[in-house]
SERO-790953 format. One line per 10 residues: their letters; for each residue x, y, z of N, C-alpha, C. Coordinates in Angstrom, 1 decimal. Example, Ala and Ser with C-alpha at 12.3 -4.5 7.8 and 13.67 -1.06 7.14 Angstrom:
% SERO-790953
as = 13.2 -5.7 7.8 12.3 -4.5 7.8 13.2 -3.3 7.8  12.8 -2.2 7.1 13.7 -1.1 7.1 12.9 0.0 7.9;
//
This chain:
% SERO-790953
vargiarsll = -11.9 -6.5 8.6 -11.5 -5.5 7.7 -12.7 -4.9 6.9  -13.6 -5.8 6.4 -14.7 -5.3 5.7 -15.6 -4.5 6.5  -15.8 -4.8 7.8 -16.6 -4.0 8.7 -16.0 -2.6 8.9  -14.7 -2.6 9.0 -14.0 -1.3 9.2 -14.2 -0.4 8.0  -14.1 -1.0 6.8 -14.3 -0.3 5.6 -15.7 0.3 5.5  -16.7 -0.6 5.9 -18.1 -0.2 5.8 -18.3 1.0 6.8  -17.8 0.9 8.0 -17.9 2.0 9.0 -17.3 3.3 8.5  -16.1 3.2 7.9 -15.5 4.4 7.3 -16.3 5.0 6.2  -16.8 4.1 5.3 -17.7 4.6 4.2 -18.9 5.3 4.8  -19.6 4.7 5.7 -20.8 5.3 6.3 -20.5 6.6 7.1;
agrtraidlt = -19.3 6.7 7.7 -18.9 7.9 8.5 -18.3 8.9 7.6  -18.0 8.5 6.3 -17.3 9.5 5.4 -16.0 9.9 5.8  -15.2 9.0 6.5 -13.9 9.3 7.0 -12.9 9.1 5.9  -12.2 10.2 5.5 -11.2 10.2 4.6 -10.0 11.0 5.1  -8.8 10.8 4.5 -7.7 11.6 4.8 -7.0 11.9 3.5  -6.3 13.0 3.4 -5.6 13.4 2.2 -4.2 12.9 2.2  -3.7 12.4 1.1 -2.3 12.1 1.0 -1.7 12.8 -0.2  -0.4 13.0 -0.2 0.3 13.6 -1.3 0.4 12.7 -2.5  0.6 13.3 -3.7 0.9 12.5 -4.9 2.2 13.2 -5.5  2.9 12.5 -6.4 3.9 13.0 -7.2 3.5 13.1 -8.6;
ciehgsrqvw = 3.5 14.3 -9.2 3.2 14.4 -10.6 4.5 14.4 -11.4  4.7 13.5 -12.3 6.0 13.4 -13.0 5.7 13.8 -14.4  6.3 14.9 -14.9 6.2 15.4 -16.2 7.3 14.7 -17.0  6.9 13.9 -18.0 7.9 13.2 -18.8 7.5 13.5 -20.3  8.3 14.4 -20.9 7.9 14.8 -22.3 6.5 15.5 -22.2  5.6 15.0 -23.1 4.3 15.6 -23.2 3.3 14.9 -22.3  3.7 14.0 -21.5 2.7 13.3 -20.7 3.0 13.4 -19.2  2.0 13.2 -18.4 2.1 13.2 -16.9 1.9 11.8 -16.4  2.7 11.4 -15.4 2.6 10.1 -14.8 2.5 10.4 -13.3  1.6 9.7 -12.6 1.3 10.0 -11.2 2.0 8.9 -10.4;
slgvtsmgld = 2.5 9.2 -9.2 3.2 8.3 -8.3 2.8 8.5 -6.9  2.5 7.4 -6.2 2.3 7.5 -4.7 3.6 7.3 -3.9  4.5 6.5 -4.4 5.6 6.1 -3.6 6.9 6.7 -4.0  7.7 5.9 -4.8 9.1 6.3 -5.1 9.3 6.4 -6.6  10.0 7.4 -7.1 10.4 7.6 -8.5 12.0 7.5 -8.4  12.5 6.6 -9.3 14.0 6.4 -9.2 14.6 6.2 -10.5  15.9 6.5 -10.5 16.7 6.4 -11.7 18.2 6.0 -11.3  18.8 5.3 -12.2 20.2 4.9 -11.9 20.3 3.4 -11.7  21.1 3.0 -10.7 21.3 1.6 -10.5 20.0 0.8 -10.2  19.1 1.4 -9.3 17.9 0.7 -8.9 17.0 0.6 -10.1;
savneradrt = 16.9 1.5 -11.0 16.0 1.4 -12.1 16.6 0.4 -13.1  17.9 0.3 -13.2 18.6 -0.7 -14.1 18.3 -2.1 -13.5  18.4 -2.2 -12.2 18.0 -3.5 -11.6 16.6 -3.8 -11.8  15.7 -2.8 -11.7 14.3 -3.1 -11.9 14.1 -3.6 -13.4  14.8 -3.0 -14.3 14.7 -3.4 -15.7 15.1 -4.9 -15.8  16.2 -5.2 -15.2 16.7 -6.6 -15.3 15.7 -7.6 -14.6  15.2 -7.2 -13.4 14.3 -8.0 -12.6 13.0 -8.2 -13.4  12.5 -7.2 -14.1 11.3 -7.4 -14.9 11.5 -8.4 -16.0  12.7 -8.6 -16.5 13.0 -9.6 -17.6 13.2 -11.0 -17.0  13.4 -11.1 -15.7 13.7 -12.3 -15.0 12.4 -12.8 -14.3;
rrfngttryv = 11.8 -13.9 -14.8 10.6 -14.4 -14.1 10.8 -15.6 -13.3  12.1 -16.0 -13.1 12.4 -17.2 -12.4 12.2 -17.2 -10.9  12.4 -16.0 -10.3 12.2 -15.9 -8.9 11.2 -14.8 -8.6  10.7 -14.7 -7.4 9.7 -13.6 -7.0 10.3 -12.7 -6.0  9.7 -11.5 -5.9 9.9 -10.6 -4.8 11.3 -10.2 -4.6  11.7 -10.1 -3.3 13.0 -9.6 -3.0 14.2 -10.4 -3.5  14.0 -11.7 -3.6 15.0 -12.6 -4.1 15.3 -12.2 -5.6  14.3 -12.0 -6.4 14.5 -11.6 -7.8 15.3 -10.3 -7.8  14.9 -9.3 -7.0 15.6 -8.0 -7.0 17.1 -8.2 -6.6  17.4 -8.9 -5.5 18.7 -9.1 -5.1 19.6 -9.8 -6.2;
lallaemrsf = 19.0 -10.8 -6.8 19.8 -11.5 -7.9 20.0 -10.6 -9.1  19.0 -9.7 -9.4 19.1 -8.8 -10.5 20.2 -7.7 -10.1  20.3 -7.3 -8.8 21.3 -6.4 -8.4 22.7 -7.0 -8.6  22.9 -8.2 -8.2 24.2 -8.9 -8.3 24.6 -9.0 -9.8  23.6 -9.3 -10.6 23.9 -9.4 -12.1 24.2 -8.0 -12.7  23.5 -7.0 -12.3 23.6 -5.7 -12.8 25.0 -5.1 -12.4  25.4 -5.4 -11.2 26.7 -4.9 -10.7 27.9 -5.1 -11.6  27.8 -6.1 -12.4 28.9 -6.5 -13.3 29.1 -5.4 -14.4  28.0 -4.8 -14.9 28.2 -3.9 -16.0 27.7 -2.5 -15.7  27.1 -2.2 -14.6 26.6 -0.9 -14.3 27.6 0.2 -14.3;
rtyeyavtvd = 27.3 1.3 -14.8 28.1 2.5 -14.7 27.3 3.7 -14.1  27.9 4.6 -13.5 27.2 5.8 -13.0 26.9 6.7 -14.1  26.0 7.6 -13.9 25.7 8.7 -14.9 25.9 10.0 -14.3  26.2 11.0 -15.1 26.2 12.4 -14.7 24.8 13.0 -14.7  24.4 13.6 -13.6 23.1 14.1 -13.5 23.2 15.6 -13.3  22.2 16.3 -13.8 21.9 17.7 -13.5 20.6 17.8 -12.8  20.6 18.2 -11.6 19.3 18.2 -10.8 19.1 19.6 -10.2  17.8 20.0 -10.3 17.4 21.2 -9.7 16.3 20.9 -8.7  16.5 21.4 -7.4 15.5 21.2 -6.4 15.1 22.6 -5.9  13.8 22.8 -6.2 13.2 24.1 -5.8 14.1 25.3 -6.3;
gesmdgpatl = 14.6 25.2 -7.5 15.4 26.3 -8.1 16.9 26.3 -7.8  17.3 25.4 -6.9 18.7 25.3 -6.6 19.3 24.1 -7.4  20.4 24.4 -8.2 21.0 23.4 -9.1 22.2 22.7 -8.4  22.3 21.4 -8.8 23.5 20.6 -8.4 23.7 19.6 -9.6  24.9 19.2 -9.7 25.2 18.2 -10.7 26.4 17.4 -10.3  26.5 16.2 -10.9 27.6 15.3 -10.6 27.2 13.9 -10.9  28.2 13.0 -10.7 27.9 11.6 -10.9 27.1 11.0 -9.7  26.2 10.1 -10.0 25.4 9.4 -9.0 25.2 8.0 -9.4  25.2 7.1 -8.4 24.9 5.7 -8.6 23.4 5.6 -8.7  22.6 6.3 -7.9 21.2 6.4 -8.1 20.6 7.6 -7.5;
iaigngssyg = 19.5 8.0 -7.9 18.7 9.1 -7.4 17.3 8.6 -7.2  16.8 8.7 -6.0 15.4 8.3 -5.7 14.6 9.5 -5.2  13.4 9.7 -5.7 12.5 10.8 -5.2 11.4 10.2 -4.5  11.3 10.4 -3.2 10.2 9.7 -2.4 9.1 10.6 -1.9  7.9 10.2 -2.3 6.7 10.7 -1.6 6.5 9.7 -0.5  6.7 8.4 -0.8 6.7 7.4 0.2 8.1 7.0 0.5  8.3 6.2 1.5 9.6 5.9 2.0 10.2 4.6 1.4  9.4 3.7 0.9 10.0 2.4 0.5 9.5 2.0 -0.9  10.3 1.0 -1.4 10.0 0.3 -2.6 10.5 -1.1 -2.6  10.2 -1.9 -3.6 10.8 -3.2 -3.7 10.7 -4.1 -2.5;
ggmqicptas = 9.5 -4.2 -1.9 9.4 -5.2 -0.8 10.0 -4.7 0.5  10.0 -3.4 0.8 10.4 -3.0 2.1 11.8 -2.3 2.1  12.4 -2.0 1.0 13.6 -1.2 1.0 13.3 0.2 1.3  13.8 0.7 2.4 13.6 2.1 2.9 14.5 3.1 2.2  14.4 3.3 0.9 15.3 4.1 0.1 15.2 5.6 0.6  14.0 6.1 0.9 13.8 7.5 1.4 13.2 7.4 2.8  13.9 7.0 3.8 13.3 6.6 5.1 12.5 7.7 5.8  12.8 9.0 5.5 12.1 10.0 6.2 10.9 10.6 5.4  10.7 10.0 4.2 9.6 10.5 3.4 8.3 10.3 4.0  7.4 11.2 3.9 6.0 11.1 4.4 5.0 11.5 3.3;
mtdgilditw = 3.9 10.7 3.2 2.9 11.0 2.2 2.0 12.1 2.6  2.2 12.7 3.7 1.3 13.8 4.2 2.0 15.1 4.6  3.3 15.3 4.2 4.0 16.5 4.6 4.1 17.5 3.5  3.7 17.2 2.3 3.7 18.2 1.2 5.1 18.4 0.6  6.0 17.5 0.9 7.4 17.6 0.5 7.9 16.2 -0.1  8.8 16.3 -1.1 9.4 15.1 -1.6 10.8 15.0 -1.0  11.2 13.8 -0.7 12.6 13.5 -0.2 13.4 13.0 -1.4  14.6 13.4 -1.5 15.5 12.9 -2.5 16.7 12.2 -1.9  16.9 11.0 -2.3 18.1 10.2 -1.8 19.0 10.2 -3.0  20.2 10.8 -2.9 21.2 10.8 -3.9 22.4 10.0 -3.4;
vdrasrttil = 22.7 9.0 -4.2 23.9 8.1 -3.8 25.0 8.5 -4.8  26.1 9.1 -4.3 27.2 9.4 -5.1 27.8 8.2 -5.8  28.7 8.5 -6.7 29.5 7.4 -7.4 30.1 6.6 -6.2  29.9 5.3 -6.3 30.4 4.4 -5.3 31.0 3.1 -5.9  32.0 2.5 -5.3 32.5 1.3 -5.8 31.5 0.1 -5.6  31.7 -0.9 -6.4 30.9 -2.1 -6.2 30.9 -2.7 -4.8  32.1 -2.7 -4.2 32.3 -3.1 -2.8 31.4 -2.3 -1.9  31.5 -1.0 -2.0 30.7 -0.1 -1.2 29.2 -0.3 -1.3  28.8 -0.4 -2.6 27.4 -0.7 -2.8 26.9 -2.0 -2.2  27.7 -3.0 -2.4 27.3 -4.3 -1.8 27.4 -4.3 -0.2;
rvfprifsgs = 28.3 -3.5 0.3 28.4 -3.4 1.8 27.2 -2.6 2.4  26.8 -1.5 1.6 25.8 -0.6 2.2 24.4 -1.1 1.8  24.2 -1.9 0.8 22.9 -2.4 0.3 22.1 -3.0 1.4  22.5 -3.9 2.3 21.7 -4.4 3.3 21.1 -3.4 4.3  21.7 -2.3 4.4 21.3 -1.2 5.3 20.0 -0.5 4.8  19.7 -0.7 3.5 18.6 -0.1 2.9 17.3 -0.6 3.5  17.3 -1.8 4.0 16.1 -2.4 4.6 15.7 -1.7 5.9  16.7 -1.1 6.6 16.4 -0.4 7.8 16.4 1.1 7.6  16.8 1.6 6.4 16.9 3.0 6.2 18.2 3.6 6.7  19.1 2.8 7.3 20.3 3.4 7.8 21.4 3.7 6.8;
hvkhpavrvl = 21.1 3.3 5.5 22.1 3.7 4.4 22.3 5.2 4.3  21.3 6.0 4.7 21.4 7.4 4.6 22.5 8.0 5.5  23.0 7.2 6.4 24.1 7.7 7.3 25.5 7.5 6.6  25.5 6.8 5.5 26.8 6.6 4.8 27.2 7.9 4.2  28.5 8.2 4.1 29.0 9.5 3.6 28.7 9.6 2.1  28.5 8.5 1.4 28.2 8.6 -0.1 26.7 8.9 -0.4  25.9 9.1 0.7 24.5 9.3 0.5 24.1 10.7 1.0  23.4 11.4 0.1 22.9 12.7 0.5 21.3 12.6 0.5  20.7 13.3 1.5 19.3 13.4 1.5 18.9 14.9 1.4  18.0 15.1 0.5 17.5 16.5 0.2 16.0 16.5 0.3;
qgrtitvqsr = 15.4 17.7 0.3 14.0 17.8 0.3 13.6 18.9 -0.6  12.4 18.8 -1.3 11.9 19.9 -2.1 10.5 19.6 -2.6  10.0 20.6 -3.3 8.6 20.4 -3.8 8.6 20.2 -5.3  9.6 20.7 -6.0 9.8 20.5 -7.5 11.2 20.1 -7.8  11.4 18.9 -8.4 12.7 18.4 -8.7 12.8 18.1 -10.2  13.8 18.7 -10.9 14.1 18.4 -12.3 15.3 17.6 -12.3  15.3 16.5 -13.1 16.4 15.6 -13.2 16.7 15.4 -14.7  18.0 15.7 -15.1 18.4 15.5 -16.5 19.7 14.6 -16.5  19.7 13.8 -17.5 20.9 12.9 -17.7 20.7 12.2 -19.1  21.8 11.6 -19.6 21.6 10.8 -20.8 21.8 9.4 -20.4;
gpvvyadger = 20.8 8.6 -20.7 20.9 7.2 -20.5 20.0 6.5 -19.5  20.0 7.0 -18.2 19.2 6.2 -17.2 17.7 6.2 -17.5  17.1 5.1 -17.1 15.7 4.9 -17.2 15.1 5.3 -15.9  13.9 5.8 -15.9 13.1 6.2 -14.8 12.0 5.2 -14.5  11.9 4.9 -13.2 10.8 4.0 -12.7 10.0 4.8 -11.7  8.7 4.7 -11.7 7.8 5.2 -10.6 6.9 4.1 -10.1  7.0 3.9 -8.8 6.1 2.9 -8.2 6.3 1.5 -8.9  7.6 1.2 -9.3 7.9 0.0 -9.9 7.5 -0.2 -11.4  7.0 0.9 -12.0 6.6 0.9 -13.4 7.5 1.8 -14.2  7.9 1.3 -15.4 8.8 2.1 -16.3 8.1 3.4 -16.8;
vgelpivasv = 8.8 4.5 -16.6 8.3 5.8 -17.1 9.0 6.1 -18.5  10.3 5.9 -18.6 11.0 6.2 -19.8 12.4 6.8 -19.4  13.1 7.3 -20.4 14.4 8.0 -20.1 14.2 9.4 -19.6  15.2 9.9 -19.0 15.2 11.3 -18.5 15.2 12.2 -19.7  14.8 13.4 -19.5 14.6 14.2 -18.3 13.1 14.0 -17.8  13.0 14.4 -16.5 11.7 14.5 -15.8 11.6 15.7 -15.0  10.4 16.1 -14.6 10.2 17.1 -13.6 9.2 16.4 -12.7  9.5 16.3 -11.4 8.7 15.7 -10.4 8.2 16.8 -9.4  6.9 16.9 -9.2 6.3 17.9 -8.3 5.4 17.2 -7.3  5.4 17.7 -6.1 4.5 17.2 -5.1 3.1 17.9 -5.3;
vagglqmldq = 2.1 17.1 -5.2 0.7 17.7 -5.2 0.2 17.4 -3.8  0.3 18.3 -2.9 0.0 18.1 -1.5 -1.5 17.8 -1.3  -1.8 16.8 -0.6 -3.2 16.4 -0.4 -4.0 16.0 -1.7  -3.3 15.6 -2.7 -3.9 15.4 -4.0 -4.8 14.2 -4.1  -4.8 13.3 -3.1 -5.6 12.1 -3.2 -6.3 11.9 -1.8  -7.6 11.7 -1.9 -8.4 11.4 -0.7 -8.5 9.9 -0.6  -8.1 9.4 0.6 -8.1 8.0 0.8 -9.1 7.7 2.0  -9.7 6.5 1.9 -10.6 6.1 2.9 -9.7 5.9 4.2  -10.2 6.4 5.3 -9.4 6.4 6.6 -10.1 5.4 7.5  -9.4 4.3 7.7 -9.9 3.2 8.6 -9.4 3.4 10.1;
rt = -8.6 4.4 10.3 -8.1 4.6 11.7 -9.3 5.0 12.6  -9.3 4.5 13.8 -10.3 4.9 14.7 -9.9 5.9 15.7;
//
């Protein structure tokens, strides 16, 4: 690995990847991967308070605990000027495809296409959520009728109550505006 890095540095090989700029109040937060709100961010909040287990186990246990009290929220979302609203279990905005140790929440997202993917999970029963959840690891959850996949460059999300997380870090409560910055980060390219 070290030799590959050294060769890439000497050759000056880089590649551009996209970033997500999240406007939250008067500040900007930058994200490489996934920005989420709803059930998954509530689970993230709970998992952050639980230090007893690590990784995916902690997340799954937090999901089971959160399912007892979680409620959906009403969202108003604008994607590239087109508005939609309604109840959702979760909304995830992906520059990257996965979060939380390999959960493919936005399976078609690419960090090099200049577009953000949005996974919107409609209001769903606890039974449906628990039945569909394992499919998130393969990305096949997007085939479920309660899941919508959208794409856009600028996404505004408004609601009362849900907390927003970006790349596993707490951003705060809604509203946010998430915009893709195409090619916004130059990365060392070790591909040969």
